[in-house]
N, C-alpha and C positions, 0 to 999 in steps of 0.2 A: 827581613830582618827581625830581631830578636825585641823583645820590650826593651830590655837593656841598652841595646844600640839604639832604638828611636829616642829614649831619654836623654841619651848621651849626646844625640845629634841636636836635640832640643835646647839641652842646656847649653852646650858651647857655642850654639848660635845666638842665644840670648846673652851670654857673657861675654862674647867676643875673644874667648881664649883658644890658643892653639889646641888642637885635639889632645897632644901629647901632654897639657897641663891638667887634664881631666883625670879626677879621681872618684868614685863612688861615696869616699868616705869624707869628701869636703864639703864644707856647710854652705850651702845655697848663697846666703847673704853675705857673710864674710869672707870666705873665699874664692868664690865666683863672682863676685860684686853685683849680683842680682838684687834689684830694688823692687819695692812692693808692686810697681807697675809690671815689671819684669816678671814676677811671681803669678800674677792675674794672667798674664799672657801665657806663661807656662802652664797655669792650670788648664786654661781654656784650649790650648794647644794638645794636651794630653787628653781632655774630654772629647776632643774632634778625632784624634788619632785612634783611639781606642773604644769610643762610642759607650763612655761613661760618663757619670757625674760625680764630681769632687766637689765638697763643700768647702768655702774658704777657709774655715777654722780647721780644716784636716790637714793642711800644710801651710808652713810657714818658713821663713827666711834662715829658721835655725835647723830646717832640716837638709839630710844630705841626699844626693841621689839614689842611694842605697835605699833611703826609707820611702823615696818617692816611687821607686819601682815596687817595693812591698804593698804600698797603698793601690798603685795600678793594678798589679796582680790581684790583689783582695777585690777590688771592685770588678774587674773583669769576672772573677769567681761568682760574686753576689749575681751579676746580670746573666750569667749562665745558669745559675740554680732557679731564677725567678720565671 
C-alpha cells in the first residue's frame, strides 16, 4: 500500500464516508466532518503506521489529505536521514 492509500483508508474510516466521496483536496474538518478528537486519532494512527512523530501544531482541521500526505512523506524523509 502507498502512503496515499493508507491515509485515504485512515481518513475515510474516521469520517465514516464512503470511499468514493474521498478527495485529497477536501478539508479534514469541514468536508470530512473530522473533529478535534478524530484529528488526534488520525495523527496517532499515522505515527504508528509510518513510525514517525507528528506534533499537534503541524496538522489542523483546516488541512487536506494531500497536505497530510506531504507532511508524512517529509517526516519519513527526516527519519531516514537521521
